[in-house]
N, C-alpha and C positions, 0 to 999 in steps of 0.2 A: 498169087499175091492174096492174100486176106480180102476182101472181098470189103465193100464201103457198109454191107450191114452187120461184118463179121467186125469190122471196128467201132463201128456203132454202138454194138451187145459191149465190146469190153471197155470202151471210155467214153461215151454220150450219158449209159447209164450212170455212168460214178461221177458226169461229173459237176452235181452241184454238191454233193457226199466229198469230192473230191475238194472242189473250192472252200468246202466250209472246213473242211481239215487241213490245205494245207496252204491257203488264201488265193489269193485270183490268179496270180501266176506262178502255182506252186510248180515244181519240179518232180514228173514222175520219170527221173531213170535213176540210175545209182550216183549218188554223191562221189567225192572224192577227199576222203579223209588221209589216204597214203599213209596209213598206222597211226595217226592220232588223233582213237579214238574219246578225248575227252573236245575235240569238236560240235557244237550244236550242229544240226542238217542245215542250217540256213546258211552257218560259216562253211561247211562241205561242199555244201550246192554252191556256192559264191568261190572257191578255190577249183571247182571243175572250171567252171565259166570261164573263168581267166584261165586255165591253164588251155583250155582250145583255144577261145582271140588269142589270146599269144602264141598259140602253136600256128596258128593261121595267121599273122599279122595283120589280124584287124586291129581299124582304128580311124580317123575321123574320113568320112568321103568309102569304105570300104564297103561297096558289092555286096552282099551275103545273102544268098537262100538255104535257107531254115528247111531242111523235108522230114516232114511230121513231127511237127513243131509242141502242140501236145500244147498244155498251157499258155506257153508263150516267155516262157520264163529267160533263156535264154536271148533272145531275140529283146527280151525288154531289158537284158544289161548290156547286149552293145549299141541300144540304141545311148542308153548312157553313155558309151566310148564315141560315138556319133557315126557311126556305123550307116550304113542305108541298105536299109532288110528288109524282107519278105518271109512270112513263111507260107506252107500248105498243109495238111491236114486231110485224112480221109472222115473222121469227127467231125457232123455237124456242132457238138453244144462243144467241141472244142472250142470252133475257129468262131463261133461264133462268142463262146467267153473271151476268144483274144479281139476281137473286135471293138465286144464292148470295151475292152482297156483300151483302146488304139490303138491296137500293132494290127499292122498290113496282111491280112489271113484268109487263105481262100480254103475251100472244099474244092483239092486238086489232088490225082495221083502224080504223086514223086514222082516216078518212073517213069511218066509219059510229057515231062515237062520238056519246052524247046526253047534257040532263042527266040522261036515266033511269040512267043507265052511272055518272057517278061527280059528277050537281053541276054545278056552272057553275063556271067558276077563274077568275082574277084578271087570269093571264097563260098563252099557249101559245105556244109553241114548236115549229119543225119544221126540223129542222138538217139538210137532206140530203135529205129525204121525199120533197118535190113532183116528184122524177127518179122515183118509180117509179108517177107518181099516173096517165100514160096510157101506153096501150099504142102498139104499132103499129098497131094494125090499132083504134084508139079515134080516130088524128090517121088513116088513108088514109077512114077514116066520117068525116074531120071532124069529129069531134068532140070535138076538143083542149079549144075554148076553153068549152065546154059541162061538160068534167070540169072545168075549172078554179071557174069560177062557181057550180058548186053545192058544192063545196069552200067559196072564200071563202062563202058564202048559209050553210050549216050550220054553219061557221063562230060565227058570230053568235048562235047557241043556247049557248053555252060560254060566251060573254065578255057585261059591260056595257058597255054604251056605254061610252067612256072606255078599256076596257081593248085591252089592247097585244099585237099576234103581233108575232111575231120568225120566217123565214122564209131559210135558206138553198141557195143550190142552183145546180149547172150548169144552163147553159143554152147555147143554141145561138149562131153568135156568127155576123160577118158573112164568116166564108170557109166557107159549112155547104156542103153542095151538095147534090142532092138527093138522093132514097130509093134510086131508079130507080137512080143513079152508086155507092153506093158497094156495093160486095163485098169477098170474101175470095180471093177471084179477081185482084185488083186488083195491079197492085206494090207488094213489100211496105214499101216506103221513101213511099208513095201516104199522100194527104190520104184517097181511101177506104178504102186496106186498115183503117188506125188507127180510123176509124168505125165499122165493122164488128167488130173485135174485138172496140172500146166492146159494141154489139148486145149482139156474143155474151157478154160477160163479165155485162151486165145483163138478161136476158134479159125481155120483157113492158114494157120503160121506154120509154121516147123524153120529150126533153128538152121542155120549153119554147120557145122561140124567142126568144129573149130578155129580159131582164126589162123591157117593155116591154107584151110578152103578160098575166104576171104579172100586174103593175101595173093590165092594165086590167077582165083580169076580177076583182081585187077591188074593183072597183068596183061599183055603190055603196054598200054596207057600210061599207071600209076607205076612210081615206086618209092615206097614204105620209108617213114622217117622217120615216124618209134610207133610203138609197141606198150601196151602192160597193161597186167591183169586188173579188174578191178571186183572180185573175186570175193574180198574180204570184205570191201569196201561195201559190195552191194549187200551183203549180208545186213551189215551196220544201217541200209539205208533203211531198210525190207521194216528191222527193229523198230527203228525211230519214224518209220510211215503208221505202223498196224496203234504205237502209241495215241499219236495224232486220228488216227480213223476212231477209237474208241472211244475218245477222250469227250466224257457226253457235254451233249447239248440239244434239245427238246427239239430245231427241228431238226436236226442231223438223224437221231433217231427214228423220228417220224420216218426219212423218207429208207432209211433200211430197211421196217417194214414192208413199205412200199414196195422197196423191192424184193424182200424176200418171198413175200406174198405174190409178186410177179415169179421169180423161181417153180415157187410150187406149183405154181396153175401151169407152168411151161414144163414136161415131161422130158423134152428135152434138154436142158437146163436147170433140172431136180436136183442134177447132180454135182452143182455148184456149192448148193447151200453150207457144205464144209470149211469152203473157202474163208469164211467168217469166223472160224476155231481156227484152221490151223494157215500158213501160209506155208505151200506147196514149189510155190519158186523160190523161197529161201530152202527149203529140205532138198532141194534138187542142187542149191547152189553148195551148202553142207556135203552134201554127200560127192559131191565132183561128179554127179550127175550133166551139172552148167557148168558152167565159167562165162563170164565178162568181160570184155577187152576195146579196148580204147587204142582208137589205129590214125596216126596221121598218115595221107598220102600225098601227095607232089602228085602233077601231072604230067609228064614227060615227052608224051606224043601224042 
């Protein structure tokens, strides 16, 4: 799995820039337009939150754990529904921002949570967390299925039979390349280069191969309730994010300068500078080297 240092690099580094662009509890996962791209980003994110909460039967008094909670957008939404909720993240910056905004969030590896930590829950969510569960090294060692199967087995201890789990995750899709064909030295307009930038942007992380790999490893403990692709929605979401990130404010652009300077002075991260000009994950969704799925599961045993 991506380490705390890996996730702090990805998320804590952009913490202040993100909140200046998206708001204190902004959502950094794909929104839900369902084909209606006249919706604002906020409306599409609210539509997603409602879909998740309705799918998991979340209401007043429902005890909910949000794994990889980001800056707390879903926690904020279900708090208004009267849920008893808490979140965990491996990003120190995200956790501090969440607590500042009155949310119960701790820095913790969600895969290692047991009932001894917080008890059990009526519903659990993981919105974008599985993307970081398997490292490239674990994939190379042939352990990817084991990583996911172990996660779902451990999850059963947190949910009763009939309890529901929502997962939203990027996955590799039909045009995915072999790992050995992915390179930062590839032509700049190639799939190889876009995928290499993605790997550099999210160090320590390797995606599932389609929703099928996730669903297979959820068995026999969980049955699939619903599945939908959010690939086109995510392409639109990224476009809207980039508009917000680029909107000028002196404080935000000063932070950009500091981040770029940090990248330029660190050889390991210098190759990431192109992400300020183009979005590698948007390119991967457009070219279908990656897809994005919303999955609702119910515990059966």
